[in-house]
TORKOL-4160 file (C-alpha; in steps of 0.2 Angstrom, whole numbers, padded with zeros to 4 digits, m for minus):
242
<pt num="1" X="0553" Y="0814" Z="0584"/>
<pt num="2" X="0560" Y="0803" Z="0597"/>
<pt num="3" X="0549" Y="0793" Z="0608"/>
<pt num="4" X="0547" Y="0800" Z="0626"/>
<pt num="5" X="0546" Y="0781" Z="0632"/>
<pt num="6" X="0541" Y="0763" Z="0631"/>
<pt num="7" X="0528" Y="0754" Z="0639"/>
<pt num="8" X="0526" Y="0736" Z="0639"/>
<pt num="9" X="0507" Y="0733" Z="0637"/>
<pt num="10" X="0511" Y="0714" Z="0637"/>
<pt num="11" X="0525" Y="0702" Z="0636"/>
<pt num="12" X="0523" Y="0683" Z="0635"/>
<pt num="13" X="0541" Y="0679" Z="0631"/>
<pt num="14" X="0549" Y="0661" Z="0637"/>
<pt num="15" X="0563" Y="0652" Z="0637"/>
<pt num="16" X="0554" Y="0636" Z="0636"/>
<pt num="17" X="0544" Y="0634" Z="0620"/>
<pt num="18" X="0545" Y="0637" Z="0600"/>
<pt num="19" X="0546" Y="0655" Z="0603"/>
<pt num="20" X="0555" Y="0664" Z="0615"/>
<pt num="21" X="0550" Y="0680" Z="0613"/>
<pt num="22" X="0535" Y="0690" Z="0612"/>
<pt num="23" X="0530" Y="0706" Z="0617"/>
<pt num="24" X="0519" Y="0721" Z="0612"/>
<pt num="25" X="0526" Y="0740" Z="0617"/>
<pt num="26" X="0518" Y="0757" Z="0616"/>
<pt num="27" X="0531" Y="0767" Z="0611"/>
<pt num="28" X="0525" Y="0786" Z="0617"/>
<pt num="29" X="0526" Y="0798" Z="0603"/>
<pt num="30" X="0532" Y="0783" Z="0590"/>
<pt num="31" X="0521" Y="0768" Z="0584"/>
<pt num="32" X="0517" Y="0750" Z="0592"/>
<pt num="33" X="0530" Y="0736" Z="0592"/>
<pt num="34" X="0525" Y="0720" Z="0592"/>
<pt num="35" X="0542" Y="0710" Z="0595"/>
<pt num="36" X="0542" Y="0692" Z="0588"/>
<pt num="37" X="0558" Y="0683" Z="0592"/>
<pt num="38" X="0571" Y="0691" Z="0582"/>
<pt num="39" X="0556" Y="0702" Z="0571"/>
<pt num="40" X="0549" Y="0716" Z="0575"/>
<pt num="41" X="0533" Y="0724" Z="0566"/>
<pt num="42" X="0529" Y="0743" Z="0565"/>
<pt num="43" X="0511" Y="0747" Z="0570"/>
<pt num="44" X="0501" Y="0767" Z="0570"/>
<pt num="45" X="0490" Y="0765" Z="0587"/>
<pt num="46" X="0476" Y="0762" Z="0570"/>
<pt num="47" X="0484" Y="0749" Z="0562"/>
<pt num="48" X="0486" Y="0738" Z="0576"/>
<pt num="49" X="0469" Y="0740" Z="0581"/>
<pt num="50" X="0464" Y="0734" Z="0564"/>
<pt num="51" X="0477" Y="0721" Z="0567"/>
<pt num="52" X="0469" Y="0715" Z="0585"/>
<pt num="53" X="0452" Y="0714" Z="0576"/>
<pt num="54" X="0459" Y="0703" Z="0561"/>
<pt num="55" X="0465" Y="0692" Z="0576"/>
<pt num="56" X="0450" Y="0690" Z="0583"/>
<pt num="57" X="0442" Y="0685" Z="0568"/>
<pt num="58" X="0454" Y="0672" Z="0563"/>
<pt num="59" X="0453" Y="0665" Z="0580"/>
<pt num="60" X="0435" Y="0664" Z="0582"/>
<pt num="61" X="0434" Y="0656" Z="0564"/>
<pt num="62" X="0447" Y="0642" Z="0570"/>
<pt num="63" X="0438" Y="0640" Z="0583"/>
<pt num="64" X="0450" Y="0637" Z="0597"/>
<pt num="65" X="0440" Y="0637" Z="0611"/>
<pt num="66" X="0426" Y="0625" Z="0605"/>
<pt num="67" X="0412" Y="0634" Z="0597"/>
<pt num="68" X="0412" Y="0648" Z="0610"/>
<pt num="69" X="0417" Y="0666" Z="0605"/>
<pt num="70" X="0431" Y="0672" Z="0613"/>
<pt num="71" X="0421" Y="0687" Z="0620"/>
<pt num="72" X="0415" Y="0677" Z="0634"/>
<pt num="73" X="0434" Y="0676" Z="0640"/>
<pt num="74" X="0442" Y="0688" Z="0651"/>
<pt num="75" X="0457" Y="0692" Z="0640"/>
<pt num="76" X="0471" Y="0690" Z="0654"/>
<pt num="77" X="0463" Y="0671" Z="0656"/>
<pt num="78" X="0466" Y="0668" Z="0641"/>
<pt num="79" X="0483" Y="0673" Z="0640"/>
<pt num="80" X="0485" Y="0663" Z="0655"/>
<pt num="81" X="0479" Y="0646" Z="0645"/>
<pt num="82" X="0485" Y="0649" Z="0631"/>
<pt num="83" X="0496" Y="0634" Z="0632"/>
<pt num="84" X="0484" Y="0624" Z="0636"/>
<pt num="85" X="0472" Y="0627" Z="0623"/>
<pt num="86" X="0477" Y="0616" Z="0611"/>
<pt num="87" X="0475" Y="0602" Z="0622"/>
<pt num="88" X="0454" Y="0607" Z="0624"/>
<pt num="89" X="0443" Y="0594" Z="0623"/>
<pt num="90" X="0427" Y="0599" Z="0629"/>
<pt num="91" X="0417" Y="0614" Z="0638"/>
<pt num="92" X="0403" Y="0606" Z="0649"/>
<pt num="93" X="0391" Y="0619" Z="0658"/>
<pt num="94" X="0387" Y="0613" Z="0675"/>
<pt num="95" X="0379" Y="0618" Z="0689"/>
<pt num="96" X="0387" Y="0618" Z="0708"/>
<pt num="97" X="0387" Y="0624" Z="0724"/>
<pt num="98" X="0398" Y="0639" Z="0729"/>
<pt num="99" X="0402" Y="0634" Z="0745"/>
<pt num="100" X="0410" Y="0616" Z="0738"/>
<pt num="101" X="0423" Y="0629" Z="0727"/>
<pt num="102" X="0441" Y="0634" Z="0731"/>
<pt num="103" X="0448" Y="0648" Z="0728"/>
<pt num="104" X="0468" Y="0653" Z="0724"/>
<pt num="105" X="0474" Y="0665" Z="0735"/>
<pt num="106" X="0490" Y="0674" Z="0739"/>
<pt num="107" X="0499" Y="0681" Z="0756"/>
<pt num="108" X="0512" Y="0689" Z="0761"/>
<pt num="109" X="0524" Y="0675" Z="0769"/>
<pt num="110" X="0543" Y="0686" Z="0771"/>
<pt num="111" X="0545" Y="0702" Z="0765"/>
<pt num="112" X="0542" Y="0704" Z="0746"/>
<pt num="113" X="0538" Y="0684" Z="0743"/>
<pt num="114" X="0519" Y="0680" Z="0742"/>
<pt num="115" X="0513" Y="0662" Z="0742"/>
<pt num="116" X="0499" Y="0652" Z="0737"/>
<pt num="117" X="0484" Y="0645" Z="0745"/>
<pt num="118" X="0468" Y="0635" Z="0742"/>
<pt num="119" X="0454" Y="0643" Z="0753"/>
<pt num="120" X="0433" Y="0643" Z="0749"/>
<pt num="121" X="0425" Y="0658" Z="0743"/>
<pt num="122" X="0419" Y="0664" Z="0760"/>
<pt num="123" X="0438" Y="0666" Z="0765"/>
<pt num="124" X="0444" Y="0676" Z="0748"/>
<pt num="125" X="0448" Y="0696" Z="0753"/>
<pt num="126" X="0435" Y="0698" Z="0740"/>
<pt num="127" X="0420" Y="0692" Z="0748"/>
<pt num="128" X="0428" Y="0699" Z="0766"/>
<pt num="129" X="0426" Y="0714" Z="0758"/>
<pt num="130" X="0409" Y="0714" Z="0753"/>
<pt num="131" X="0406" Y="0709" Z="0771"/>
<pt num="132" X="0411" Y="0725" Z="0778"/>
<pt num="133" X="0430" Y="0718" Z="0781"/>
<pt num="134" X="0442" Y="0730" Z="0769"/>
<pt num="135" X="0457" Y="0730" Z="0777"/>
<pt num="136" X="0466" Y="0716" Z="0766"/>
<pt num="137" X="0456" Y="0716" Z="0748"/>
<pt num="138" X="0460" Y="0736" Z="0746"/>
<pt num="139" X="0479" Y="0733" Z="0749"/>
<pt num="140" X="0478" Y="0715" Z="0739"/>
<pt num="141" X="0491" Y="0715" Z="0726"/>
<pt num="142" X="0482" Y="0708" Z="0710"/>
<pt num="143" X="0489" Y="0709" Z="0691"/>
<pt num="144" X="0475" Y="0708" Z="0679"/>
<pt num="145" X="0469" Y="0723" Z="0678"/>
<pt num="146" X="0478" Y="0742" Z="0678"/>
<pt num="147" X="0471" Y="0760" Z="0681"/>
<pt num="148" X="0457" Y="0753" Z="0690"/>
<pt num="149" X="0459" Y="0750" Z="0711"/>
<pt num="150" X="0454" Y="0734" Z="0718"/>
<pt num="151" X="0436" Y="0744" Z="0727"/>
<pt num="152" X="0430" Y="0750" Z="0709"/>
<pt num="153" X="0433" Y="0734" Z="0700"/>
<pt num="154" X="0424" Y="0723" Z="0711"/>
<pt num="155" X="0408" Y="0737" Z="0714"/>
<pt num="156" X="0408" Y="0739" Z="0694"/>
<pt num="157" X="0408" Y="0718" Z="0695"/>
<pt num="158" X="0392" Y="0720" Z="0707"/>
<pt num="159" X="0381" Y="0730" Z="0698"/>
<pt num="160" X="0384" Y="0722" Z="0684"/>
<pt num="161" X="0377" Y="0706" Z="0692"/>
<pt num="162" X="0363" Y="0716" Z="0701"/>
<pt num="163" X="0357" Y="0726" Z="0682"/>
<pt num="164" X="0361" Y="0710" Z="0670"/>
<pt num="165" X="0362" Y="0693" Z="0680"/>
<pt num="166" X="0375" Y="0681" Z="0681"/>
<pt num="167" X="0381" Y="0673" Z="0667"/>
<pt num="168" X="0380" Y="0689" Z="0658"/>
<pt num="169" X="0388" Y="0688" Z="0641"/>
<pt num="170" X="0389" Y="0671" Z="0643"/>
<pt num="171" X="0404" Y="0674" Z="0656"/>
<pt num="172" X="0405" Y="0659" Z="0669"/>
<pt num="173" X="0416" Y="0653" Z="0683"/>
<pt num="174" X="0431" Y="0643" Z="0676"/>
<pt num="175" X="0435" Y="0628" Z="0682"/>
<pt num="176" X="0450" Y="0614" Z="0674"/>
<pt num="177" X="0446" Y="0596" Z="0672"/>
<pt num="178" X="0440" Y="0589" Z="0688"/>
<pt num="179" X="0447" Y="0601" Z="0701"/>
<pt num="180" X="0433" Y="0612" Z="0709"/>
<pt num="181" X="0446" Y="0625" Z="0706"/>
<pt num="182" X="0442" Y="0643" Z="0703"/>
<pt num="183" X="0452" Y="0648" Z="0686"/>
<pt num="184" X="0446" Y="0664" Z="0681"/>
<pt num="185" X="0430" Y="0673" Z="0690"/>
<pt num="186" X="0435" Y="0673" Z="0708"/>
<pt num="187" X="0426" Y="0691" Z="0711"/>
<pt num="188" X="0408" Y="0682" Z="0702"/>
<pt num="189" X="0409" Y="0670" Z="0715"/>
<pt num="190" X="0412" Y="0681" Z="0729"/>
<pt num="191" X="0398" Y="0691" Z="0723"/>
<pt num="192" X="0386" Y="0680" Z="0720"/>
<pt num="193" X="0389" Y="0671" Z="0739"/>
<pt num="194" X="0387" Y="0688" Z="0746"/>
<pt num="195" X="0371" Y="0693" Z="0738"/>
<pt num="196" X="0362" Y="0673" Z="0739"/>
<pt num="197" X="0370" Y="0665" Z="0751"/>
<pt num="198" X="0387" Y="0651" Z="0749"/>
<pt num="199" X="0375" Y="0636" Z="0747"/>
<pt num="200" X="0368" Y="0646" Z="0731"/>
<pt num="201" X="0369" Y="0635" Z="0716"/>
<pt num="202" X="0380" Y="0644" Z="0700"/>
<pt num="203" X="0383" Y="0637" Z="0684"/>
<pt num="204" X="0400" Y="0634" Z="0679"/>
<pt num="205" X="0410" Y="0634" Z="0664"/>
<pt num="206" X="0422" Y="0617" Z="0666"/>
<pt num="207" X="0435" Y="0616" Z="0653"/>
<pt num="208" X="0443" Y="0599" Z="0650"/>
<pt num="209" X="0457" Y="0594" Z="0643"/>
<pt num="210" X="0467" Y="0578" Z="0635"/>
<pt num="211" X="0477" Y="0578" Z="0650"/>
<pt num="212" X="0481" Y="0583" Z="0669"/>
<pt num="213" X="0498" Y="0594" Z="0666"/>
<pt num="214" X="0486" Y="0611" Z="0672"/>
<pt num="215" X="0480" Y="0603" Z="0688"/>
<pt num="216" X="0485" Y="0613" Z="0704"/>
<pt num="217" X="0497" Y="0607" Z="0714"/>
<pt num="218" X="0498" Y="0620" Z="0728"/>
<pt num="219" X="0513" Y="0614" Z="0738"/>
<pt num="220" X="0524" Y="0611" Z="0721"/>
<pt num="221" X="0520" Y="0629" Z="0717"/>
<pt num="222" X="0526" Y="0638" Z="0732"/>
<pt num="223" X="0541" Y="0628" Z="0733"/>
<pt num="224" X="0546" Y="0632" Z="0714"/>
<pt num="225" X="0542" Y="0650" Z="0718"/>
<pt num="226" X="0550" Y="0651" Z="0735"/>
<pt num="227" X="0567" Y="0644" Z="0727"/>
<pt num="228" X="0568" Y="0656" Z="0713"/>
<pt num="229" X="0565" Y="0669" Z="0724"/>
<pt num="230" X="0578" Y="0662" Z="0735"/>
<pt num="231" X="0590" Y="0662" Z="0722"/>
<pt num="232" X="0589" Y="0679" Z="0715"/>
<pt num="233" X="0593" Y="0689" Z="0732"/>
<pt num="234" X="0606" Y="0674" Z="0733"/>
<pt num="235" X="0611" Y="0681" Z="0715"/>
<pt num="236" X="0611" Y="0700" Z="0720"/>
<pt num="237" X="0622" Y="0696" Z="0735"/>
<pt num="238" X="0635" Y="0687" Z="0726"/>
<pt num="239" X="0635" Y="0700" Z="0712"/>
<pt num="240" X="0642" Y="0713" Z="0725"/>
<pt num="241" X="0658" Y="0704" Z="0727"/>
<pt num="242" X="0662" Y="0703" Z="0709"/>
C-alpha cells in the first residue's frame, strides 16, 4: 500500500559536522524511516518505539549528563544542546532570585523576520499573560511543542506546579556557564514569579562547559539571522529573472 503522506518528526540535518543528514519521518500507511546520511532504516511503529527505549537506556548507561537521568530534561532542550554535551564538565544546583534571571524572546522586526531580545522574567509573554495581558502571548510563535496552543501549555504547567511543586521530577530551570540566561524553563520561571513574586529564590541547574562557545551573543545572532533572511529573499527575487 502506498503511503498517503510523509510527516517529518525530527530533522537535525546539518551541513556542518561529521554527519550531514539525520531525519525521522512518519510515512503514513507505511512505516517510520530513520535517515542517517545515505542510509535509511525502516521501522514499524512498535519497532521504532522499542528502538527509542533502547537508545534512552543506552544514553543513561553512557552517563552523558553527569549522573542525571535524561528523563529530568525536556527532549527539545536535549536536542538543542546535543552538540555541547561532550564538553559538559559539571552540573551545579544553585539558588537565584527570579529577578536576576534573563530570558530570550523573539519579537517581529520586519515582515516574517523576527529577532531575539534579552528581557527580565517580568517582560516575557508568559508572565504578562498570567498578569492578564493576553494578546501577545496567544499569538507568540513557539517551536518546542506541537498540537497544543500557548494558553493550554502554560496553564497545564501552572496546574502541575500548584499540585506537585517545583522542581517536579527534578526538572529545573537551566542556565549555562556564568550567564544568568534561561536556556530551558522560561515558562516555569514566569509561573513561579507570578505565584511567589519576582524576588522569590528558586533552585536552578547550571551546566558548566569546558569552553564558552555556547554563550549568548544576541547582536551577533541577530545579524547572522537577518543576513540569512535577506540573502534568501534576494535569491528568490533573482531566481525570477534566471
